N, C-alpha and C positions, 0 to 999 in steps of 0.2 A: 351443363344446362337442363339437363333432364334433372338434375337434383335439384336443380334454382324451381320447376314448374312442380316437381313433387312437392316440394317445400309451402311452396305457393298450395298450392291443391289440398296440403294437411291444415292450414292456416284458415282456410275459408270454410273449408270442410267443418273444423273443428269449431270456429265461431257460430257458424250454421245452426250446425247441431245442437251443441250444447247451450242455445239461447233457446232451441224447441224444444227439448227437454224440459229444462225449466221451467216453460212458459206449459207445457202440457200438465207435470206435476203442480205444480202453483194450481190449476183451473180444477185438480181433480176433488170429489166432494171435498168439504173441509174434517169431516167426520175420518177420515184415511188420512190426515195429514202429518198426524203422529206417526204413526205406522212407516210412512217414507222418510218422515224425516228422523227415527231412530236410524232405520237404514242405511239410509245417506251419511250417517254420523258416523257409523262402524268401516262404512267405506272411505267416508274420509282419512278416519284415523290409520287408516290401512295404506292411504294414499301419501302419510305422513310417514311412513313406517318404509316405504319405499323408496321415499324420497332420498333418505338416508345411504340407498349405493347407487342411487344415480347420481347422486352429486359428482361421486367423483369415477362416475364415466365420461368422460368426454371424445363421442363416438357418436356419428349420425343417429344410431339408436339413443343413445343416452341423453343427443339432444332432443329429439322428435317425444321421448317416454317423459324428459322433464317437465314439456311445453303444455303436454297433455297432463299430467297429473298436476300442474296447477290449474287449467283449467277447470279440474274436476273439485279444487279447493276451492274456486273461484264460486263453482255451481251450489258447494256447501251452502257458501258464507250465503246467496242469494234466496236459496231456497230458503232458509234461516229466519230470513229478513217478512220474505214477501208472504209467507206463511204465518207469522206472527208469533214466530218463538226467539227470535233475536230481535228487537226493533229498539226501544227508551221507553221510559218512563211517563213523556209526554203525550197522551193520544186524545188532543183535544184539535178542534179545528183552528187554522189561524183567525185570528179576529177581522171583520170585515175593517178595508182601508190602513191592515198594518203594512209600516213602513216596509223598506227589502232588509235592512238592519233587523226587527222584528222577525219577519218572516224567516231570516237565516238562524234567528238564536232559537226561536221556538222550532223553527224544520229540526234542528239539531237535537232539540229534545226528541225526536218521533224516534231515530234512529242512533243513540246514542249507545247505546251496548253492542250494536251491529259495527259501528266506527270503531267501538276499543279492539272486539274482539277481530277488527282487520286488523289491525295495526297491532295486535300478539300474532297474527298470520305471518304479517307482513318479517317481523323480528325476528319469527321462530325461524320463516327462509332462510334469513340475512345471517346467523347463528350457524344454521343449517349447511350454509354455502360457505361461510367463512375460509380461506384458504383453500378451495376447492376448485375444480379446473372445470367444472359442468354451473354454472350460475341460470340458468334462464329459465328456471322454474321461479329464482327470485326476480331478473326481468321482466318475465311474462305479468306475472302480479302485481308487479309496481306499475307498470301500464297502463294496467286494468284497474288500479288505484286511483292513477295522476285523472283517465281519463271518465274513472264513475265523477269522480268528487267536480271533476269541474262539468261534467253532464249536470247535476245535481245543482250546481250554481246557478245555470244556463237556465232550468228549471223552475227556480226560485225566483229570479232575475225577470223571468216572463220570454216565453218560445209561443209559435206559433201551432205546432202542429201536437204537441202533446192530447193522447187521449185517455183519458181517462176509463173504457171503459173496457181496457186489457186490467186494468187495477183489479186485484181482486176485493169482494166487497169488505170484508173486514180491515182493508186497509184505506177506506173510501175517504177519510174525514184528511189522506194528504192531498185532495186533490185540490183543498179551499188554499194551497201552499203555492200553487203554479199558476201564477195568474195567465192567461192568451192577451202575449204583446207580440207584433209585427216586428221587433228586434229589441236586442238589448247589447250595452255596451262593452260585455266581456264576451260576447260569441266573436266579432272578429279576433281577439286577443286567441281564445280557444281554439280558435280554426287555425290561425296561423302557427301555431304555437304545435299545435298536432301536425298540420304537413311538415312544419320543420324536420319533428322527431321522425316520421316515415318517411322522409330526403333522407333522414342523414344515417339511417337503419337499413334503407334498402339500398342507398348506394353503395354502403359501406358493406353490403351481403354481396352485391355485385361485383366488386371491386377487387374482395376476398380472394386469396390463392390458397387459402384452410380448408376445405370441406366443410370440416364442425360448425369453423366462423361462418360461412355463406348460409349454413341451414338455419343455425340459430340468428342472425340479424335478418335473412328473412324471415323464420315464423313471429318474431319480436315485431319488425318492423311490418309485415301486412297487417297484424293486431290492429297495431298503434292507425294505420291508414285506417279500418273500420271503424275503430275510433272516433279517428274524426269524420267520417261518413256518417254516423252516427248521430252526430253535433249537427249535420249537413239537414237530415231527416227534421230534426225540431223545427226548421226554421223550412222546409221548402218541401213541399209536398210532393213527394216521388212513388207512392201509393207499396210502403217496403213492407209494411204489413203482411203483403199476401206472401214472403218468403215462406209465414212462419201461418199462415192461415190454420194448416192441417193439423199444429200445435193448440190451438185456442177456438176446437169446433164447438163450444157451446157460450162462446160470448160474442153477442151482438155487436154489430156496428165496427170491427177490427176492421178499420181504415188508415190510421195512422203509423205514427213511428213509438208508439209506448210498448217496449220493451223492458225485463228485468234488468238489466242493467241498471239506466240511468234513473230511476226511482230514487227519489230524496227518502 
């Protein structure tokens, strides 16, 4: 049980701290972004290099390292988007009165290069993990990918608590793609799927006789549960932004659920 509690703490801390660091770096003066992203790119390449050795290590240390490296890779990807280096060709506001289909189509154009980069990173992790005992980095990145896509679709269909004040000024046009609505039909599907995946993983962790499996399922399962919770934040006001107020001290009115992860 102590190992389960430790894995739970690692997952919670990793989610909270990595989100805060990304938010803090993104809201540095834009003149600093090129230097920050250049340094983070070097760290991203180092993380991939380290991953080459970690995927063969099926041990508690290897499992936790794979999880942390996957979070660092995800952080680089999100910074690339939020800082404006890896976005898409379309940088115009959504036409007033556009249908959901049009918003999705045009919204994809605002982040196409980002999505293709994300896909390339998933495929790279899949190749690196092929026939290797430690699949945790691939599992972690895939859960983040699916949760992010679900959040994006919910945002485009309309949510209650999206707060554009945490969106960098150079991406302000994205706000036009996100209508304020009390509910959308995808939300219960996303919530139900997230809860099911979270339950299966965490229950699998609790039932596992192998320590490595228990730690791996706990880390990924808690991350899936937190992604599901972020969906709830989009619809139910819970003051979650207070968790990251230290990371965005210069952003006024940061009172709702806009965080780096679910932006379109």
